[in-house]
Residue, then its C-alpha position, 0 to 999 in steps of 0.5 A: m115244476e115243468l115235469e109236474n105239469t106234464i104229469v098233470d097233462v097226462l093224468k087229464t087224458i085218463y077218464d073214469p069209465e062211468i063219468p065222462v070227465d078225466i080223473y084229474e078234474l074229478g078230483l081223484i088225484y090227491e097228490v103227485k110227488i116227484d123225488a130227486e131221482k124223478n121217481v113219481t108217487i101218485e096218491m089217488t082214490l076211486t069214485s068207489p071201492n067197488c069201481p069196475v076199474a079198481e084193478s086196471m086204472p092204477k096200472d094205466v096211470e102208472d104206465k102212462v106216467a112212467a112213459i113220460e120223458g124224464v120220469t124214472s118210475a111211477v107208483v100209484n097208491i090207492v087211498f080211500d081216506p078221505a073218501w071221494d065225493k062230488d065236492m072234490m071235482s073241479e068247477e069245470a067237471k061240475l059244470e060238465l056234469g050239470f052240478l052247477 
């Protein structure tokens, strides 16, 4: 559980370039799985399939998570089902962006 919290903290340092909110609060992270060997698999989406960082952001996420002490490896799977929409944002993100 502690490792998962550390991973979430790192994910909160990565921002969508078009929206001034981190990818975790935006609701772009669907799932974080950690196996017995501490290999991390992250299911995430992008705000749109045409997102300008569609290539670089998953790599950035993998690199930052793989660099966490205790993590053996990190893999990001990009999924578009379910499609992201603003309802997936945390209350904090909605407040930040003026949706509340």
